[in-house]
N, C-alpha and C positions, 0 to 999 in steps of 0.2 A: 506322884501316882499313889492311889489308894489301894492297899492290899484288900483282896476280897474277904479275907478273914476278919478285917476290921469293920466291915459293913454290918449294920444291924440285920438280923435275920428277916427275911421277907415274911410279911403277914400272910397267913393261910387265907385262901379265898373264902369269902363269906359263904355261910351255909345256913340251912334251916330258916328260922324266923329273921335272921340278920340279913338275908338276901334281899336286894332290891328295896331298900328302905325308902319310905316316902320322904321327900326333901322338905325339911323345915329349917335347914341351916344348922342343925344340931343332931348328929347321928344318934347320940345317946338318948336324947329325948324321943327321937323317931322310934327307936326300939322300945323304949319305955311305954310310949303311947300305944304302939301295936300290941304289946303284951297285955296292957291293961284292958283293951277292948276284947281280945280273944279270950281272956280269962272270964269275961262276962258270960261266955258260953260254957263255963265250968271246967276249963282245962287247968291242969296243975303245971308247976314248973318242970316236973319230971317229963310230962308229955311234951311240953313245948321245947325241951332240949333235944328231942329225937330228930332224925332226918325227916324232913317234910316231903311227903309224896303226894303230889297233885293227882287228881283223878278227873279227867275230862268226861263229864256225864252228858250224854246226848239223847236221853229219853224224852219222848214227847207223845202226847195222845194222837198226834198226826202221823206217827212213825211206828207202825206195827213191826217193821224190821228190827226195831229196838225195844220191843215189848218186854223182853227179859232183862232190860237194863237195870231195874232195881235189884234183882237177884244177883246180877254180876257185880254191881256196885258193892253190895254187902260182902260178897266173897273176896273182892279185891281189898276192901278194908281189912277183912280178917287176915289175909295174907300179909299185908303191910304190917299190921300189929304183931303178928306172930314172928316177923323178922326184925322187930324192934323199931319200926318207923311210925310216923304219925300221919295217918291218911287225911287228906283234905280234898273233898270233892267240890267241883265247881261246874257251872253250866256253860255250854256254848250253844250256838244255834244248832238246830236239828233239821236235816233235809231228807225228804223221801221222794223217790222218783215220781210216783203217781199222785202226790199231793202238792208238788211244788210248781208254781206258775212263774214264768212260762215253761221252765224246765229246771230240774235240779242242777244241771251243769252250769246254768247261769249263776247259781249261788255257791258253787264249789269254791271259787276263789275267795268269796266273802267269808265262808266258813274257815278257810285256811288262815285268813287274816285274823279272824276272831280267835282261833286257837292259838296262833302265834302270840298275839298281843296279851291274851290272858295268861299264857305261860310266862311271858316276860314280866307282866305287871305284878304277879303274885309270887310270894316266896315259895319256891319248891326246889328240892334237890334232884328230883326226877318226876316223871309224869307217866301215868297209865292212860292210854287213849282208848276209850270204849266207843266203838263205831261198827257199823255193819252195812247199811244201805249204800249202794255202790259209789256214790260221790263222796260219802262221809270219810271212808278210810283214806283215800288219796288226799282229801282236804286236811285231815289230821296229820298225816305223814309230811305233807308239804309244810304245814305250820310248825311242826316239831323240828323239821330239818332246819328251817330258818331261825327258830328260837335258840337252837344250840344246847338245849338242856337234855340230859339223858332221858330217853323215852322208850316205851314199849307199847306195841299195838295189841289190843285185845278185841277181836271181832265178836260180834254178837252170835254168830253161827246161823246155819241155814234152818229153814222151816222143815217140818215133816211133810211127807207126801200124803195125798188123799187117794180116794178111789171113786171112779164113776162107772157104774154098771160093770164092775169087776175089773176095770182097767185102771192101773196105777197112774195117777196124775200129779203134777206139781207145777207151781209157777216158775218161770212164766213161758217156757217153750210150749207147754200144753195150752196155756192161755191163747197163744197165737194160733196153734193148730186147730183148736175148737172154734175160735172166732172165724178163721178162714172157712171152716166147714159151714158155719152159720151164714157167712156172706155168700157162700156158694149155694145156699138153701138146701144143704144136705141134712141139717138138723133144724128144728123149729125153736120158737122162743121159749117154750116150756123146758126143752132139754138144755138150752144154753143157760137158763136160770139154774137148773140143777147142777150143771157143770160149775157154774160160778160159786156154788156153795162148797165145792170139794177141792178147788185148785190150791187153796192156801189152808193147810190143815193145822197150822199152829203159828205162833209168832216166829219171827226169824226172817232171814234173807231168802232170796229165791233158791229153790231146791236143786237147780241145775247149775251147769258151769257158766252162769251168766257173769255180769261184771262184778257183783258182790263177791261171789265165790272166787272169781279170778283174782280180785284184789286181796282176798284173804290168803290165797296161795302165794301171790306175789310178795305180800308182807312177810310171810314165813321164809320164802326163798331169799329175800333181801337180807334176812337176819334180824328184822325188826320185831318179830313175834316169836314166841316160844315154839320149839319143834313140836309138831303134832297139833298145833293150835288152830289151824285153818279149817279143819273138817268136822269137828264135833257139832252135831245139830244144836240148835239154840236151847231146847228144852231137856237136854240130857245132863246127867251127873258129870260126864266128862267135861262139858262146857264149864260147869261151875268150878270143877277142880282146876281147870286151866286158868280161870279167873283168879283163884286163890294163889296159884303159883306165879301168875303175872304180878300180883301185888308184892310177893316176896322177892321176885327178881328185880322189881323196881328199886327196892331198898339196896340190893347189891349193886345196882347200877349207880345209885347215889354215892355209894362208897368208892367205886372205881372211877366215877366221873366219865364213863364211856358214853359219849354223845353220839347222835345220829351220824355225824361226819366221820366217826371212826368205824362205822358199820356200813353205811351206804357209800360204796366206792365204785369205781368203774368195774371192778371184778364182780361185786355183788349185784350190780345192775345187770351185767351180762348173765349171771346165774338166774336172775329173775326173768329175763327175757327167754332164756332156755325153758324155764318152767312154764311160762305163759304159752309158749309154742307147743310144749309137750302135753298140756292139759286141754288143748283146743280152746284156749281161753278167749275171752271177749276182745274184740277189736278196740274197745274203749280202754283196755289195759295199756295199750301202746301210748295213748294220749296221757293217761294218768301217770304212768311210770316215767314218761318224758318230763312231766311237770315236777314230779318228786326229785328226780335226778338233777333237773335244771336249778332247783333251789340250792344245790351244792356245787354248781358249776360243772356238772358231768353231762356231756352231750350224749344223746341217743341218736345215732346215725341210722337212717332208714336203709341205706345200702348194707350196713353191717347187720341190721335186723334181717334183711332178706338172706344174707349169707347164712346166718344162724338157722333161718327157717328151712333152708335146703339141707342142713345137716341134722336137724332135730325133728324127729317124727312125732306125731301125736300118739301118746301111749295110754291116755286115760279115756275109757269108754263111757263117757257121760254125754247127756244131751247138752247142747244141740248137735254136737259132732258125733255122738254115739247114742247109747241107749239108757245108761244108768242115771242115778241121782246122787246128790252129795252124801246121803246116808250110806250108799254103796261104797263110795270113795272112802268114807271114814272107816267102814268095816274092813276095807281092803288094806288099811294101814296109812291112808292119807298121804300128805306131802313127804314124810320121811321115806315111805315105801317107793314113791316116785323118784326121789333123789337117789336112792340106791341104784335104780335102773339107769339114771342119767349120769352117774358118777364119773364115767370116762370123759364126759363133756363139760364138767363143772370146774370152777376155780375153788378147790377144796380149802385153800388158806384164807378164804373170806371170813371175817369176824361176824359173830352173832351176839344178840343181847345176853346170852348166857355167859359171855366171856370166853367161850370156846369157839373154835373154828367150825365152819360148815362140815368139813371132813370129819372132825371129831364127833360132831353130832350125828352124822350118818352112821359112824361106827357104833355109837352108843345106842342107836335105835334097833340094833339086833339084825339077825339074818333074814327076817321076813318069813312069809308063809305062802302056800299056794292060794291063789285067788284069780279071778277072771277080769277084774275091773282095770287093773294097772298092768299093762302089757310089757314084756321085755323089749329091748331095742330090736331084737331079731324078728319080732312079730307085732308090728305096730298096728294101731287102728287106721292110721293114714301115714303114708310113706314120708311125707314132708310135714313141716310145722303147719299149724292151723292157719297162719296168716301169711299172705304173700304181698309184696310191695310192687305196685305198678307205676310205670312212668310213661310219658308220651306227651304229645302236643296238647292233649286235653287236661293233663295233670303234670305240668312242668316240675312242681314241687313234690309230687308223689301222690299216690292214693293207695288204699289197701283193700283187700278182699279176704274174707274168712273162707278160704278154699275148702277147708275140711267140712264145712256146713253148706256147701254149694252143690249144684247139680253138675256131675262130671261131664254130662253132654253139652253143657254151656261154657266149659272152660275155654274153648275157642269158639267165638261167635261174632258174626257181623250182622248188624240189623239197622233198621230205620229208627231214628230218634223220635219219641213222642214226648214232648217237652211240657213241663209244668213250671210256671215262673216262680211259684212260692207255695207254701203249705196251704194257703187259702185257695189258690187255684187248683191244687190237687184235690182238696176236699170237695170243691164245687163240681168237678168234672169226672173224677175217677169212676164213679158208678153210673154215669150216663150211658144209656143204651146206644146213643149216637156217637160215642167216642170212637174216633178213627184209630183203632188199635188191633193188632194181631199178636199171637203168642210169640212170633219171631221178632217183634219190635223190641226196642230198648227204651225203658221208661227213664226219663231224666228229670230230676227235681233240683231246681236252683234255689239259692238264697235261704239255705238252712244251715249255713256255716256259723263260725263263732260270732261274727258281726252281723250277718244277714238275718238271723232269726229273731233276736239274738240268742246266744247261749248254746248253739250247736245241738239242737234237740235230737232225740232218737227217732226222727222222722224219716231216716234213710231206708227203713223197712217199708217201702211203698207197698200198699196192698195190691194184690192182683186185681185188675179191673173186673168189676162184678160180672160183666157179660162173659169174660173169659173164665172166671172162677166157676160160673154156672156150667160152662162147657167142659170143665174138668182140668183146666190149666192150674198146675200147682206151683210153678216157678217160672221166672223169666228174668233176664238181665235188667238190673236197676242200678242207676248211678246218681250220686248226689255229693254235695259238699258237707253233708251232715254226718251224724252217727246213727247206729242202730243199737238196740238193746243186745247185750251179750247173750240173752236167752233166745235170740232170733236165728233163723236159718234161711238160706236162700242165696242165689247168685247175685250178690249185692256189693257194688263198688262204693266205697265210702271215703270220707276225708279228702275229697279232691281239693288239691292245693295248687295255686291260690284259689280261695273261694270266689263265688260269683259276685258277692257284694264288694269285693276289692277290684273287680274288673278282670278276674281270671278268665281263661278261655271258656270255661263253663257258662259264663254270663252271655255268651254270644252264640250258643248252640240253638238251632231252630228245628222245629218239627220237620221231618223229612231228611235231615242230614244223616249220613251214614257214619256209624261208629263201629270200630273193630276192637273186641276184647280178646286178648291172648294171654291167659294166665300163665301157662308154661313158659312163654316168652317174656312174661312180666311187662306187657305192653298194653296201653290204653290209647287208642288213636282216633281222633276226629278226622274223617276223610273229607276235609274241606280245604281247598288251597289257601296258602298263607295270604295271598293277595285278597281273597274274599274275606278272610277274618280281619285283615287290616281295614278293609272298607266298612265292615260291620262295627268295629270299634270306633271308627271315626263318626259313623252315622248315629250310633247309640252309646255315647259316653256314659259311664257309670258314676252315679253320685253316691258316695259312701254314707251309710246311716250315721246320724248324729242324735244327740239328746241335749236338752237344756240343763239338766240338773241331776243330782242324786247318783245312786250307785250305777244306774244305767249309763250315765255320761262317763263315769270312771271306766266301766266295762268297755264301752265302744271306743274310747280314746286309747286304751292301753292293752287290750287283749291281743294275744299273738295267735298265729295260725296253728293248725293241728300238728304240724311237724315240730313245733316248739311247745307243745303241751297245752295250748289254749290257756296259758297262765298270763298274768299281767306282766308286762315287760319290766316294770320296776321291781318286781319281786324275784326275778331270776338272778342268780349269782353270776359273776364273771366266769367265763369258761376257763376251766383248769388246763 
């Protein structure tokens, strides 16, 4: 038997430039060659001996949400160097919702793979993830979770609000509100053009509690971003200071080796869900958080989500569930102020990137101050959480609705289905004057799920048929297997699982069928006998979409359903 004391001491794990050496069969030569080439950029041995901090840079001329990325990059570099590290920025793909075809969600998993592999391939002791537009942050957190390197999220921040004829406006809730007025012929082409010039007043992400702002808050609640980092607008000094602090924190993370798996736990995921519900956050946040947690083997159970929703009221008065904008949320104290109100409901021992617990960070944030944007638990904006989970024979795997942004009069509703087979069918018929539809009907859109679209686009926000819009109809029940923008409002049922493209019940709904929505009862029922549904399935079997090559083939072959985060099945970790 060998005594432990007689064993040679274990080698410390590789760090800095010695990490992940290129394989030439001679590690000494690999390091020698790496240093020779990097010295060609003017680095000294002193610089190269420091902890290496990677900075994932996602700026692009196609991505105005990341328009401040160069300034943030410089501030992160400054923070890294002030803390004694060596900053090394590197590019990954950049995706923007309104510039990505067919949808940015189609590319989220690709971006996560790009992020993961670049972190793995290049020597870094920690990484700062600069992202903003709504699919970018989850993609970065998914990739970092899988890579296992210490990481910190830095969001680009929200845009400023504009003004139209004395009314404060901002993307993109107001985009949809004014476009609906234009469709209803309440405003003309000249005015909608004037509105278009005012909706986005600066670079940055949407100014309301859409998906980008939701994911910024979720990242902070998870512990993966600095306290107070979610809310500063993109063009403020606060945002730049957060960037500098993020760089310095990354150096500390490199020293502690605190990786995402030590921060993103079942407890921190539940904290993030609480925050998502309390902010009236985007329904997309459920899909993204499920995907992030899934990379670490942490399940997100829809039944548990609904339990949390019944206990966690909406406390933040921001559009689309309330009235304010992200600027207002920031001035009210941001996520730390919200966490103080939610404190009795949170796991306070969850770890954060600072090396301190969430409870410690809440205490450090101070007592708060009077304001009107973040409500106390006793006086909520909405008595339950913003999102409710629905089940029934139309959605055996579940569906969700953003109840805080829906019409209270439609929370219990039965109506006749008016069915659109796909997005093209919707586009060709929704504005026809001969469309057989009334305000009491339920609009149903099929084949916009993960495989059906593909990529689960934000087409679940079906427009009000033009002839009804002209008559003054502002909302009606809409159902799909797709998503909607977090900036949108309405009585809209989303993420119907299984999707139509897989042969789920939604595939066999026909115009004229009766559907019953009961949000308080958490039910979504197709009032068609089981025998008739079986006959329809036999008569019209579903052929799942396929592709011959490329990323589309990979996507269609491996993408999961909404309840598993729409991630690729081979990227998810085994359940803990």
